[in-house]
C-alpha positions in Angstrom: -1.5 -12.1 45.2 -4.7 -11.3 43.5 -8.0 -13.0 44.2 -10.9 -12.3 41.9 -14.5 -12.2 43.1 -16.4 -13.8 40.2 -19.7 -12.2 39.3 -21.4 -15.0 37.4 -23.4 -16.5 39.3 -31.6 -2.4 61.4 -32.5 1.1 60.0 -29.9 3.8 60.7 -29.6 7.6 60.6 -27.8 8.6 57.5 -25.5 11.6 57.7 -27.4 14.3 55.8 -24.1 15.4 54.2 -24.1 12.1 52.3 -27.3 13.0 50.4 -25.4 15.3 48.0 -23.5 14.3 44.9 -24.0 12.7 41.5 -25.1 9.4 42.9 -27.5 10.6 45.5 -31.0 9.1 45.6 -33.4 12.0 45.1 -36.8 11.7 46.8 -39.1 13.9 44.8 -42.1 14.0 47.2 -41.8 17.7 47.8 -41.7 18.7 44.1 -44.5 19.6 41.9 -45.1 16.6 39.7 -47.3 15.9 36.6 -50.4 13.9 37.2 -49.6 10.4 36.1 -52.9 8.5 36.4 -54.5 9.7 33.1 -51.3 9.7 31.0 -50.5 6.1 31.7 -53.5 4.8 29.8 -51.9 5.5 26.5 -51.7 2.3 24.4 -47.9 2.6 23.8 -46.9 2.7 27.5 -49.0 2.2 30.6 -47.8 2.9 34.1 -49.7 0.7 36.4 -50.0 1.3 40.1 -50.9 -1.3 42.6 -54.4 0.1 42.9 -54.8 -0.1 39.1 -53.8 -3.8 39.2 -56.0 -4.6 42.2 -59.2 -2.6 41.5 -59.6 -1.4 37.9 -62.2 -3.5 36.1 -60.7 -2.5 32.7 -57.3 -4.0 33.4 -56.5 -7.3 31.9 -54.5 -8.3 34.9 -57.2 -7.5 37.4 -56.6 -9.3 40.8 -59.9 -11.0 41.3 -60.2 -13.2 44.4 -60.0 -16.3 42.2 -56.8 -15.1 40.4 -55.2 -14.0 43.7 -55.8 -17.5 45.1 -54.2 -19.0 42.0 -51.2 -16.7 42.3 -50.8 -17.6 45.9 -51.0 -21.3 45.1 -48.4 -21.0 42.4 -46.0 -19.0 44.6 -46.4 -21.5 47.3 -45.0 -24.2 45.0 -48.1 -25.2 43.0 -48.4 -25.3 39.2 -45.7 -23.6 37.3 -46.6 -21.0 34.7 -45.1 -21.4 31.3 -44.7 -17.6 31.1 -42.4 -17.5 34.1 -40.0 -20.0 32.5 -39.7 -17.5 29.6 -39.1 -14.5 31.8 -35.8 -12.8 32.6 -35.8 -10.5 35.6 -33.0 -7.9 35.9 -32.7 -6.1 39.3 -30.8 -3.0 40.0 -29.2 -3.4 43.4 -28.9 -0.2 45.5 -32.3 1.2 46.5 -34.0 -1.5 44.6 -33.1 -5.0 45.6 -31.7 -3.6 48.9 -33.4 -0.7 50.6 -30.2 1.3 51.0 -27.0 2.2 49.1 -24.2 -0.2 49.7 -21.4 2.3 49.0 -22.9 4.9 51.3 -23.6 2.3 53.9 -19.9 1.4 54.1 -18.9 5.1 54.1 -21.3 6.1 56.9 -20.8 3.0 59.1 -17.0 2.8 58.8 -16.2 6.4 59.5 -15.3 7.7 56.0 -17.9 10.5 55.7 -15.4 13.4 56.1 -12.9 12.0 53.6 -15.7 11.2 51.2 -17.0 14.7 51.3 -13.5 16.1 50.9 -12.8 14.1 47.7 -16.4 13.8 46.3 -16.0 16.3 43.5 -12.4 15.5 42.6 -12.7 12.0 41.0 -15.3 9.7 39.3 -17.5 7.7 41.6 -15.9 4.3 40.8 -12.4 5.7 41.5 -13.7 7.4 44.7 -15.0 4.1 46.0 -11.7 2.5 45.4 -10.0 5.3 47.3 -12.4 4.7 50.2 -11.4 1.1 50.4 -7.7 2.1 50.3 -8.3 4.3 53.3 -10.0 1.5 55.2 -6.9 -0.7 54.5 -4.6 2.1 55.7 -6.6 2.3 58.9 -6.1 -1.5 59.5 -9.6 -2.5 58.5 -9.7 -6.0 56.9 -11.9 -7.5 54.2 -13.8 -9.4 56.9 -14.4 -6.1 58.7 -16.0 -4.7 55.5 -18.0 -7.9 55.0 -19.4 -7.7 58.6 -20.5 -4.1 57.9 -22.2 -5.1 54.7 -24.1 -7.9 56.5 -25.9 -5.2 58.5 -27.8 -3.9 55.4 -31.4 -5.0 55.7 -33.4 -6.7 52.9 -37.2 -6.4 53.1 -38.6 -9.9 53.8 -41.1 -9.6 51.0 -38.3 -8.9 48.5 -36.5 -12.1 49.7 -39.7 -14.0 49.3 -40.3 -12.7 45.7 -36.8 -13.6 44.7 -37.1 -17.2 46.0 -40.5 -17.6 44.5 -39.6 -16.2 41.1 -36.5 -18.5 41.1 -38.5 -21.6 42.0 -41.0 -20.8 39.2 -38.3 -20.9 36.6 -37.5 -17.2 36.1 -34.0 -16.3 35.1 -32.8 -13.7 37.7 -29.9 -11.3 37.2 -28.4 -8.2 38.8 -27.1 -5.1 36.9 -25.6 -2.7 39.3 -23.0 0.1 39.7 -22.0 -1.4 43.0 -19.3 -4.1 43.0 -19.0 -7.9 43.1 -17.8 -8.1 46.7 -20.6 -6.0 48.2 -23.3 -7.7 46.2 -22.1 -11.3 46.8 -21.6 -10.7 50.5 -25.1 -9.2 51.0 -26.9 -11.8 48.9 -25.1 -14.7 50.5 -25.9 -13.4 53.9 -29.6 -13.3 53.1 -29.5 -16.8 51.5 -30.4 -15.7 47.9 -27.1 -15.5 46.1 -27.7 -18.8 44.3 -31.1 -17.6 42.9 -29.2 -15.3 40.4 -27.7 -16.7 37.2 -25.6 -13.6 36.6 -24.4 -10.4 38.4 -23.2 -7.6 36.2 -21.3 -5.0 38.1 -17.8 -3.6 38.8 -15.3 -6.3 39.5 -13.3 -6.5 42.7 -9.8 -8.0 43.4 -8.1 -8.6 46.7 -4.6 -7.2 46.5 -2.4 -8.0 49.6 -5.4 -7.9 51.8 -6.9 -4.8 50.3 -10.1 -4.6 48.2 -9.6 -3.0 44.8 -12.6 -1.9 42.6 -12.3 -1.7 38.8 -14.8 -0.5 36.2 -17.0 -3.0 34.4 -16.2 -1.4 31.1 -12.4 -1.1 30.9 -10.4 1.2 28.7 -10.7 -1.2 25.8 -14.5 -1.3 25.9 -15.6 2.2 26.8 -19.0 3.2 25.7 -20.4 6.5 24.3 -23.7 6.5 26.2 -24.5 9.9 27.7 -27.2 8.3 30.0 -24.8 6.1 31.9 -21.6 6.6 33.9 -18.4 5.7 32.0 -17.7 2.5 34.0 -21.0 0.8 33.2 -23.7 1.2 30.5 -26.7 -0.9 31.6 -28.3 -0.4 28.2 -25.4 -2.4 26.6 -26.0 -5.1 29.3 -29.7 -5.3 28.2 -28.7 -5.4 24.5 -26.5 -8.5 25.3 -29.1 -10.2 27.4 -31.8 -9.7 24.7 -29.4 -11.2 22.1 -28.7 -14.2 24.3 -32.3 -14.9 25.4 -34.2 -14.2 22.2 -37.9 -13.7 22.6 -38.1 -14.1 26.4 -40.0 -11.5 28.3 -37.8 -9.0 30.2 -38.7 -7.4 33.5 -36.4 -4.6 34.7 -36.5 -3.1 38.2 -34.6 0.1 39.1 -34.6 3.4 40.8 -31.8 5.6 39.5 -30.9 7.8 36.6 -28.7 5.1 35.0 -31.7 2.8 34.9 -33.3 4.9 32.2 -31.0 3.7 29.5 -31.9 0.0 29.9 -35.5 1.0 30.2 -35.4 2.4 26.7 -34.1 -0.9 25.4 -37.3 -2.8 26.5 -40.1 -3.7 24.0 -43.8 -3.7 24.4 -43.9 -7.3 25.7 -41.5 -6.3 28.5 -42.1 -4.5 31.8 -40.2 -1.9 33.7 -40.7 -1.5 37.5 -39.5 2.0 38.6 -39.4 2.8 42.3 -42.0 5.6 42.9 -40.6 9.1 43.5 -37.1 8.1 42.6 -35.1 9.4 39.6 -36.0 6.6 37.2 -39.7 7.1 37.9 -39.2 10.8 37.4 -37.5 10.3 34.0 -40.2 7.9 32.8 -43.0 10.1 33.9 -41.5 13.0 31.9 -40.6 10.9 28.8 -43.5 8.4 28.5 -43.5 8.6 24.7 -40.0 7.1 24.7 -40.9 4.0 26.8 -42.3 1.0 24.9 -42.6 -1.4 27.9 -45.4 -1.6 30.3 -44.6 0.4 33.4 -45.5 -0.8 36.9 -44.5 1.4 39.8 -43.8 0.4 43.4 -42.8 2.3 46.5 -41.5 -0.3 49.1 -40.7 -4.0 49.5 -44.3 -4.9 50.3 -45.7 -3.1 47.3 -43.0 -4.5 45.1 -44.0 -8.0 46.0 -47.7 -7.4 45.4 -47.1 -5.9 41.9 -44.6 -8.6 41.1 -47.0 -11.4 41.9 -49.6 -9.7 39.7 -47.4 -9.7 36.6 -45.8 -13.1 36.8 
């Protein structure tokens, strides 16, 4: 029997061997990087850091003491801003909404590292994750065992607060991720924020005779030709569809990875993209600013994400 998981609505030491591969999250702190501060004042695309938001007298969104007090009041349940009710916020999941990678968390914490490294270069990521779940089933691990493992993934408390506040202010929250429905739903429900999201776009999961099966979001009948995204999911096509459905609503997109660059290019001047600093999306934006129309607001951790978020809502 098949059961479909619908997708509508403590720190650990990571095995260093898991840092390699197509999907690895590159930290670029040790590399020589272009100086961003001056380049991001071009009128077509500005990258705004937290310090720019908080201290620059030239910024329209300067956080004066009075404005900060109004923001805090609104986030505590005061007056609702009309702008937030016309705002759609799309979150990537791994390394953005959660401060880890859900696939690699399961691999590392359920003893699959050796098999993962053995098979890593022999099959696409989506197929490889399905193979990892098959191995867990063969070892006698249950769906509940996997769920308990996933519940150990931490969420920054400030990120949880931002999600709840944005939802209460009337923002339309969505997830677009290359993870899967079971992982995302399990984690968000565990932290009490699953119902804050109107849609979760990711790879679907079925339960087949007690075993989790992962399938690509874009099946063989809807393959895309985007060379910026993996074959199983083009986030740019997801943004195209959201824009068509929501009309003139402002879009805010948060991400960290290479496959978050395609949806970034779909955003317009009234929108905002929030790349995680020193991660691949931030790297691509910094090297291709002329291609990005949206305002760019960088962040580095959950606390900074919350502060930047509050300044632009």
